[in-house]
C-alpha positions as CSV (number, residue, x, y, z in Angstrom):
1,V,39.1,6.8,-78.9
2,V,35.7,6.4,-81.0
3,I,33.3,9.1,-81.0
4,M,29.5,8.6,-82.4
5,G,26.1,9.8,-82.4
6,H,22.7,8.3,-83.2
7,R,22.1,6.9,-86.6
8,M,21.0,9.4,-89.5
9,S,23.5,12.0,-87.3
10,D,22.1,15.6,-86.9
11,L,23.5,18.7,-86.4
12,D,23.7,18.1,-82.6
13,A,25.1,14.7,-82.7
14,I,28.4,15.7,-85.0
15,G,28.5,18.8,-83.6
16,A,29.0,17.4,-80.0
17,A,31.4,14.5,-81.5
18,E,33.4,17.1,-82.8
19,G,33.5,19.0,-79.1
20,V,34.7,15.5,-77.7
21,L,37.3,15.2,-80.6
22,R,38.9,18.6,-79.5
23,I,38.9,17.7,-75.9
24,C,40.7,14.1,-76.9
25,K,43.5,16.0,-79.0
26,I,43.9,18.7,-76.4
27,C,44.8,15.4,-74.2
28,D,46.9,14.0,-77.0
29,V,44.6,11.0,-77.4
30,P,44.0,9.6,-81.1
31,A,40.5,9.8,-81.7
32,V,38.0,9.9,-84.6
33,I,34.3,10.5,-85.1
34,A,32.4,7.8,-87.1
35,V,29.9,8.4,-89.0
36,R,27.8,7.2,-92.3
37,R,28.4,10.4,-95.0
38,D,25.8,8.6,-96.9
39,A,23.3,8.7,-94.1
40,T,23.3,11.9,-92.2
41,L,21.1,15.0,-91.8
42,A,24.5,17.0,-90.9
43,A,26.2,16.9,-94.5
44,S,26.4,20.8,-94.8
45,L,28.3,20.8,-91.4
46,I,30.5,17.6,-92.2
47,D,31.5,19.5,-95.3
48,A,32.2,22.8,-93.6
49,L,34.7,21.0,-91.2
50,C,36.5,19.3,-93.8
51,K,36.8,22.1,-95.8
52,A,38.6,23.9,-92.8
53,G,41.0,20.9,-92.7
54,Q,39.2,18.3,-90.5
55,K,38.7,15.9,-93.2
56,D,40.5,13.3,-90.8
57,D,38.2,13.5,-88.2
58,F,35.8,11.8,-89.7
59,I,35.7,7.8,-90.5
60,D,33.2,5.4,-91.7
61,P,32.0,3.0,-89.1
62,K,33.2,-0.3,-90.8
63,D,36.9,1.3,-91.4
64,A,36.9,2.0,-87.6
65,L,36.2,-1.3,-86.6
66,P,39.9,-2.8,-87.1
67,I,41.7,-0.1,-85.3
68,I,39.3,-1.0,-82.2
69,S,40.9,-2.9,-79.3
70,K,39.7,-3.3,-75.9
71,R,41.7,-0.7,-74.8
72,T,39.4,1.7,-77.0
73,L,37.2,3.9,-75.5
74,C,33.8,4.7,-77.2
75,I,31.9,7.8,-76.6
76,V,28.6,8.1,-77.8
77,V,26.7,11.6,-78.0
78,D,23.4,12.5,-78.4
79,T,21.7,9.0,-77.5
80,Y,21.7,6.5,-74.4
81,Q,20.0,3.8,-76.5
82,A,22.1,1.1,-78.1
83,G,19.7,0.3,-80.6
84,L,19.9,4.2,-82.1
85,V,23.6,4.2,-82.1
86,E,25.6,4.6,-85.5
87,S,27.3,1.2,-85.2
88,K,26.3,-1.5,-82.7
89,E,29.6,-3.3,-83.8
90,I,31.6,-0.5,-82.6
91,L,29.8,-0.2,-79.0
92,E,30.1,-4.2,-78.7
93,K,33.9,-4.1,-79.5
94,C,35.4,-1.2,-77.1
95,G,36.3,-1.7,-74.1
96,K,34.9,0.9,-72.3
97,V,31.7,3.2,-73.1
98,A,31.1,6.7,-71.9
99,V,27.6,8.6,-72.8
100,I,26.9,12.2,-73.1
101,D,22.9,12.8,-73.8
102,H,20.4,15.2,-73.0
103,H,16.9,13.0,-73.6
104,R,14.7,11.7,-71.0
105,R,15.9,8.1,-70.3
106,G,13.4,5.4,-71.5
107,S,13.2,1.7,-70.5
108,S,16.1,0.6,-73.2
109,Y,19.2,2.4,-72.7
110,I,23.2,1.2,-73.1
111,E,24.6,-0.8,-70.2
112,K,27.9,-1.4,-68.6
113,M,28.9,2.5,-69.2
114,A,32.0,3.8,-67.6
115,L,30.8,7.0,-67.4
116,N,27.2,8.3,-68.3
117,Y,26.6,12.2,-68.3
118,H,23.2,12.8,-68.6
119,E,21.4,16.0,-68.0
120,P,18.0,15.5,-69.5
121,Y,17.4,19.4,-68.6
122,A,20.1,20.7,-71.0
123,S,18.8,21.9,-74.2
124,S,21.4,19.3,-76.3
125,A,24.1,17.3,-76.2
126,S,26.3,20.2,-77.7
127,E,25.7,22.3,-74.5
128,L,26.8,19.6,-72.4
129,V,29.8,19.5,-74.6
130,T,30.4,23.0,-74.5
131,E,30.5,23.1,-70.7
132,L,32.8,20.6,-70.5
133,M,35.2,22.5,-72.7
134,Q,35.1,25.2,-70.6
135,Y,36.8,23.4,-68.0
136,L,39.2,21.2,-70.0
137,V,40.3,23.5,-73.2
138,E,42.0,27.1,-73.3
139,P,39.7,29.1,-75.8
140,G,43.1,29.5,-78.1
141,D,42.9,26.1,-78.6
142,V,39.3,25.8,-80.4
143,L,39.0,26.5,-83.9
144,K,36.4,28.4,-85.5
145,C,34.8,25.8,-87.3
146,E,34.7,23.6,-84.2
147,A,32.8,26.2,-82.2
148,E,30.4,27.0,-85.1
149,A,29.6,23.3,-85.0
150,L,28.7,23.0,-81.5
151,L,26.5,26.4,-81.9
152,A,25.1,24.5,-84.8
153,G,23.8,21.7,-82.4
154,I,22.4,24.2,-80.1
155,V,20.6,26.0,-82.4
156,L,19.0,23.3,-84.0
157,D,18.1,21.8,-80.7
158,T,16.5,24.8,-79.2
159,K,14.8,25.8,-82.7
160,N,16.9,29.1,-82.8
161,F,16.6,29.4,-79.2
162,T,12.9,29.5,-78.9
163,N,12.5,26.0,-77.2
164,R,14.0,23.9,-74.1
165,T,16.4,26.9,-73.5
166,G,17.7,27.8,-69.8
167,G,20.6,30.2,-68.6
168,R,22.8,27.4,-68.8
169,T,21.8,27.5,-72.8
170,F,22.8,31.1,-73.5
171,E,25.9,31.0,-71.5
172,A,27.1,28.3,-73.5
173,A,26.4,30.1,-76.8
174,A,28.2,32.8,-75.5
175,Y,30.9,31.1,-74.7
176,L,31.0,29.5,-78.4
177,R,30.9,33.3,-79.4
178,R,33.8,34.1,-77.6
179,L,35.1,31.4,-79.2
180,G,35.0,32.9,-82.9
181,A,31.7,31.2,-83.9
182,D,29.8,33.3,-86.6
183,T,25.8,33.1,-86.4
184,Q,25.8,33.8,-89.9
185,D,27.9,30.8,-90.6
186,V,26.0,28.9,-88.6
187,Q,22.8,30.0,-90.3
188,R,24.0,29.0,-93.5
189,M,24.4,25.1,-92.7
190,F,20.4,25.3,-92.4
191,Q,20.0,26.4,-95.6
192,G,19.0,23.8,-98.7
193,D,19.5,23.9,-101.6
194,L,17.5,25.1,-104.7
195,N,16.1,21.8,-105.8
196,S,15.3,20.6,-102.2
197,M,13.3,23.6,-101.7
198,I,11.3,23.0,-105.0
199,A,11.0,19.5,-104.1
200,R,9.4,20.5,-100.8
201,Y,7.4,22.9,-102.2
202,A,5.8,20.3,-104.8
203,I,5.1,18.2,-102.0
204,I,3.5,20.6,-100.4
205,R,1.4,22.1,-103.2
206,Q,0.2,18.1,-103.8
207,A,-0.6,17.5,-100.3
208,E,-4.3,16.6,-99.5
């Protein structure tokens, strides 16, 4: 299985991808997450996962192409549009495609999907994956860093639980807390470094 999100992946895309990867591991299915480490908005999350021993989970899209065959399943998370995926080459080369997304569908979408789990009323792709995990994964099989990755995705897309939240959103968050997700560690993923903060305020100061 090759899992990928959209270009310029964010915390929700990587969090959902990490949750899907955990499901694959439980099922003893070889799986990787294809992501461009030099073009992502979730560098803090990826770094945290790598420090927790999950470095082998990630692969550059170009390096993933040689391991793909017609038996490979591509799972796309947090987007349904073929033009927005991390790698069109991966999408075209894989024999089957599954999509897990929460955005309202427009006119352009991935065709020939073997599975389409599309729920526009969900807050995030991480919420949808968390719901799936409750049916497929034993609590002791999920690492703390994986639970925090999913919670970070929910926090991002709900703007800290202030937007597009429902009962299912809080149930998913509560489940992740029971798995060991630390809200303080999640909040640290949203903190920028000092240089970024200085640059941001310099732009604001010079704005007209």
